[in-house]
C-alpha positions in Angstrom: -91.6 -4.8 230.9 -92.9 -5.2 227.7 -96.5 -3.7 226.9 -97.8 -6.7 225.0 -101.7 -7.5 226.9 -101.7 -11.6 228.1 -101.5 -13.9 225.1 -103.4 -16.8 227.4 -106.9 -15.8 225.7 -105.4 -16.1 222.3 -103.6 -19.7 223.2 -106.8 -20.7 224.1 -108.7 -19.3 220.8 -105.9 -21.0 218.7 -106.8 -24.7 220.5 -110.3 -23.9 219.9 -110.1 -23.2 216.5 -107.8 -26.6 216.5 -110.3 -28.3 217.6 -113.2 -27.1 214.8 -110.9 -27.6 212.0 -110.2 -31.6 213.9 -114.6 -32.0 213.3 -115.3 -34.9 210.8 -118.1 -32.6 209.1 -116.1 -29.0 209.5 -115.6 -28.9 205.1 -119.8 -29.6 205.1 -120.2 -26.1 205.1 -118.0 -24.1 202.9 -118.3 -20.7 204.5 -118.1 -21.6 207.6 -114.7 -23.5 207.0 -113.6 -20.6 204.9 -114.2 -18.3 207.8 -112.6 -20.7 210.7 -109.4 -21.1 208.6 -108.9 -17.1 208.1 -109.7 -17.1 211.8 -106.9 -19.9 212.5 -104.2 -18.7 210.1 -104.6 -15.4 211.7 -104.5 -16.2 215.6 -101.7 -19.1 214.3 -99.3 -15.9 213.0 -100.2 -14.1 216.4 -98.6 -16.9 218.4 -96.1 -17.3 216.3 -95.1 -13.5 216.5 -95.5 -13.8 220.1 -93.3 -16.6 220.4 -90.4 -14.7 217.7 -91.0 -11.8 220.1 -90.3 -13.7 223.6 -87.5 -15.6 222.0 -85.9 -12.4 221.6 -86.4 -11.3 225.1 -84.9 -14.6 227.0 -82.1 -13.5 224.1 -81.1 -9.9 225.6 -81.3 -11.4 229.5 -79.2 -14.1 228.0 -76.2 -11.5 226.9 -76.9 -8.8 229.1 -76.0 -11.6 232.0 -73.0 -12.6 229.3 -71.5 -9.2 229.2 -72.3 -8.6 233.2 -70.0 -11.7 234.2 -66.8 -11.0 235.0 -65.5 -13.9 234.1 -66.9 -13.8 230.6 -63.8 -14.1 228.0 -63.5 -10.5 226.1 -64.2 -11.6 223.1 -67.1 -13.6 223.8 -68.3 -10.7 225.8 -67.8 -8.2 222.1 -69.7 -10.4 220.1 -72.4 -10.6 223.4 -72.6 -7.0 223.1 -72.8 -6.6 219.1 -75.8 -9.0 219.2 -77.4 -7.3 221.7 -77.4 -3.9 219.7 -78.8 -6.0 217.0 -81.6 -7.7 219.4 -82.5 -4.0 221.0 -82.8 -2.6 217.4 -85.1 -6.0 216.6 -87.7 -5.5 219.8 -89.9 -2.8 218.9 -90.2 -4.3 216.2 -91.3 -7.3 217.1 -93.8 -6.1 220.3 -95.2 -3.8 217.4 -96.2 -6.8 215.2 -97.9 -8.7 218.1 -99.2 -5.5 219.4 -100.4 -5.4 215.1 -101.9 -9.4 215.1 -104.1 -8.7 218.1 -106.1 -6.6 216.7 -109.3 -8.1 215.3 -110.1 -7.3 211.9 -112.5 -5.7 210.3 -115.4 -8.2 208.9 -115.7 -6.2 205.4 -111.6 -5.8 205.2 -111.8 -9.1 202.5 -114.8 -7.8 200.5 -115.0 -6.2 197.1 -116.2 -2.6 197.0 -118.8 -0.5 195.7 -117.8 3.1 195.0 -119.0 6.1 194.3 -117.9 9.4 192.9 -119.7 12.4 192.4 -118.5 15.6 191.2 -119.2 18.8 194.1 -118.9 22.4 194.4 -116.7 24.0 191.0 -119.3 23.0 188.2 -118.3 21.9 184.8 -114.3 21.0 186.2 -116.1 19.5 189.2 -117.2 16.5 187.1 -113.5 16.8 185.0 -112.2 16.1 188.8 -114.8 13.2 189.3 -113.2 11.8 186.1 -110.3 11.8 186.8 -110.3 10.2 190.1 -112.5 7.0 188.3 -109.4 7.0 186.3 -106.9 7.1 189.3 -108.8 4.3 191.1 -109.2 2.0 188.0 -105.5 2.4 187.1 -104.6 1.4 190.5 -106.9 -1.6 190.4 -105.3 -2.6 187.4 -102.2 -2.7 189.5 -103.5 -4.9 192.1 -105.2 -7.0 189.2 -108.7 -6.3 190.3 -112.0 -5.9 188.1 -113.6 -2.7 187.4 -117.7 -2.9 187.2 -119.2 0.4 186.0 -123.1 0.3 187.8 -124.6 3.2 187.2 -122.5 6.8 185.4 -124.5 10.3 185.0 -121.9 11.9 182.1 -120.9 15.3 182.3 -121.7 17.4 178.7 -118.5 18.9 178.9 -116.8 15.5 180.2 -116.4 13.9 183.3 -119.2 12.4 185.8 -121.5 14.0 187.1 -122.2 10.5 189.8 -120.3 7.2 188.9 -121.0 4.4 190.8 -118.6 1.5 190.1 -117.6 -2.1 191.9 -114.0 -3.2 192.6 -113.7 -6.8 192.9 -110.8 -7.9 194.1 -108.9 -9.2 197.1 -109.4 -7.3 200.0 -110.8 -4.3 198.1 -112.5 -2.6 201.1 -109.8 -3.1 202.9 -107.3 -0.6 200.8 -109.8 1.4 199.6 -112.3 2.3 202.8 -110.0 5.2 204.1 -111.1 6.9 200.6 -114.4 7.7 201.4 -114.6 12.2 202.2 -113.5 15.4 200.3 -111.0 15.4 197.2 -110.4 18.4 196.6 -108.4 20.0 193.1 -106.2 22.8 192.6 -105.7 23.7 188.9 -105.7 26.1 186.1 -109.6 23.9 184.3 -109.4 24.1 180.6 -112.0 26.3 180.2 -110.3 28.9 181.8 -108.5 31.9 179.7 -106.5 33.7 181.9 -104.5 31.6 183.5 -106.3 31.3 187.4 -106.4 28.5 189.5 -109.7 27.1 190.6 -110.5 25.2 193.8 -113.2 22.5 193.0 -114.5 19.2 194.4 -115.7 15.2 194.4 -117.1 13.3 197.2 -116.1 9.6 197.2 -118.1 7.6 199.0 -116.6 3.6 199.3 -119.1 0.9 200.7 -118.3 -2.6 201.3 -120.7 -5.4 199.2 -123.1 -6.6 201.1 -124.2 -10.3 200.7 -127.5 -11.0 201.3 -126.9 -12.4 204.9 -125.7 -8.9 205.9 -128.9 -7.1 205.0 -131.8 -8.6 204.1 -134.3 -6.4 201.9 -137.3 -7.7 202.0 -139.6 -7.5 198.4 -141.8 -5.5 199.8 -139.9 -2.7 201.1 -139.0 -2.1 197.9 -140.5 1.0 195.3 -138.8 -0.5 192.1 -139.7 2.0 189.0 -138.5 1.3 185.1 -138.2 4.2 182.8 -136.5 5.6 179.3 -133.0 6.2 180.4 -132.2 9.9 179.4 -128.5 11.5 178.6 -125.8 10.8 177.2 -124.8 7.0 177.3 -125.0 5.2 173.9 -128.4 4.9 171.1 -129.6 1.9 172.9 -130.3 3.8 175.7 -133.4 5.7 175.0 -135.1 3.1 172.8 -136.9 0.6 176.1 -137.9 1.0 179.5 -134.3 -0.5 180.8 -133.5 2.4 183.2 -134.5 1.3 186.7 -135.2 3.3 190.1 -135.4 1.4 193.6 -136.2 2.8 196.8 -136.4 1.3 199.9 -139.1 2.6 201.6 -138.2 2.1 204.9 -135.3 4.6 204.8 -135.5 6.6 201.9 -132.4 5.5 200.1 -132.7 5.5 196.2 -130.8 3.7 193.5 -131.2 4.8 189.3 -129.7 2.0 187.1 -129.5 2.8 183.1 -126.4 1.4 182.0 -127.3 -1.4 180.9 -129.5 -2.2 177.7 -131.3 -5.4 180.1 -133.9 -4.3 182.9 -133.4 -6.9 184.9 -129.6 -6.3 184.4 -130.2 -3.0 185.9 -132.1 -4.2 189.1 -129.8 -6.5 189.9 -127.0 -3.3 190.2 -129.2 -1.0 191.7 -130.0 -4.2 194.2 -126.2 -4.8 195.2 -125.8 -0.8 195.3 -128.9 -0.5 197.4 -127.7 -3.4 200.1 -123.9 -2.3 200.3 -125.4 1.6 201.1 -127.9 -0.4 203.6 -124.9 -2.3 205.1 -123.0 1.3 204.9 -125.5 2.9 206.9 -125.6 -0.5 209.8 -122.1 0.3 210.2 -121.7 4.4 210.5 -124.4 3.3 213.7 -122.4 1.0 215.0 -119.2 3.1 214.8 -121.1 6.1 216.5 -121.7 4.4 219.4 -117.7 4.1 220.1 -117.2 7.5 218.9 -114.9 8.7 222.0 -113.0 5.2 221.1 -112.1 6.5 217.4 -110.8 9.7 218.6 -107.2 10.0 217.2 -108.1 7.4 214.0 -109.2 8.4 210.7 -111.6 10.6 209.9 -115.0 8.9 209.8 -115.6 7.8 206.2 -118.4 10.9 206.2 -118.3 12.1 202.7 -118.2 16.0 203.8 -115.0 15.7 205.3 -112.1 17.4 203.3 -109.4 14.5 203.6 -106.9 15.2 200.3 -105.7 18.2 198.3 -104.8 17.5 194.7 -102.4 20.5 193.4 -101.2 20.7 190.4 -99.7 23.9 190.0 -97.4 22.9 192.9 -97.2 18.9 191.6 -98.8 18.1 194.9 -100.9 15.6 196.7 -101.8 16.1 200.3 -103.7 13.5 202.9 -104.8 16.3 205.7 -105.7 13.6 208.1 -102.2 12.1 208.5 -100.0 15.1 206.8 -98.8 13.6 204.1 -97.8 15.1 201.0 -96.6 13.0 198.0 -95.7 13.7 194.0 -99.2 14.4 192.3 -98.5 12.9 188.8 -98.1 9.2 189.9 -101.0 9.2 192.3 -103.3 10.5 189.9 -101.8 7.8 187.9 -102.6 5.1 190.1 -99.6 4.7 192.1 -101.6 5.1 195.3 -100.2 2.5 196.9 -97.3 4.9 199.4 -100.9 7.5 200.3 -103.0 3.8 201.5 -99.7 2.5 203.2 -99.7 5.4 205.2 -103.3 5.7 205.9 -103.2 2.1 207.6 -100.1 2.1 209.6 -101.7 5.4 210.9 -105.0 3.2 212.1 -103.2 1.0 212.8 -101.5 3.0 216.0 -104.4 4.5 216.7 -105.7 1.0 217.1 -103.1 -0.1 219.5 -102.8 2.9 221.5 -107.0 1.9 222.1 -106.1 -1.8 223.1 -103.6 -0.6 225.7 -105.7 2.1 226.7 -108.6 -0.6 227.1 -105.5 -3.0 229.1 -104.9 -0.6 231.6 -108.5 0.5 232.8 -109.4 -3.5 232.7 
């Protein structure tokens, strides 16, 4: 007996979506049409996967009956037995595909990502490591054909960044990057180390779904905006005009500083993008906290205080502590993040499937 929950609600949902798509004015609201279209594709794919699973089960039953029938020709029986082995090998994968398809997608998965990297413990080496992480994510973005737009930087005197905030624009960017939030630890001999001792330093990464105006209402009266001349490294022009922007959301105290652009208007726009994304992330975390018990066993909390990964240079090894995955460090730090991201997503899917099945038993 399979463990797939009742498929009937999904068939009903597909019928409802079919009716919406057939409405004469369906495409008059482009945003709604896109959302319904995506959901229609998802549910249709789920039904197709279930039909394939159902067909495989029927074929298994037919082959078993054929093998058990004493009147079946010996050659036919052998063919049925060979086919049965193949079908049984397929059925677990088909069942898992259906269960995964039943899990509703995170509504922010299709969003772009705002990422924030800060040097943590370890002084100059932590800032240098923050720069290494930025290059790693930039190269990963190149592999996926995404665009990287720097929103704000605070350069460190010895190299790297005290802080860098940037936007990842591309298909499903947040879906692939959302598990990168947390403390990243590096173990290596710093270039400034004269005795060859290995140092441990950290950098924090925060990944935020890029918010839209409809997600978070930021009222002008709730913002305290100050302009000033930019300070620190960043080019000759930054100190000549009051182009830097410090934006504070009064109700929450969230503050954003942007100074990378020559134009104050552009810095204000970037600051508002980061502000909305931070507020949306805070809203999501508040919702997630309500279901903390259900999330046990899933991949952390996305909290930047949680140590998630170690980059061990002497041993050439990267270890993700959440899923116990170890990979060759040189290729990963060069932007080859596919294996670690796939591992994190698969682990998350498995945990959510267990929650789905647990809910089925409780119902």
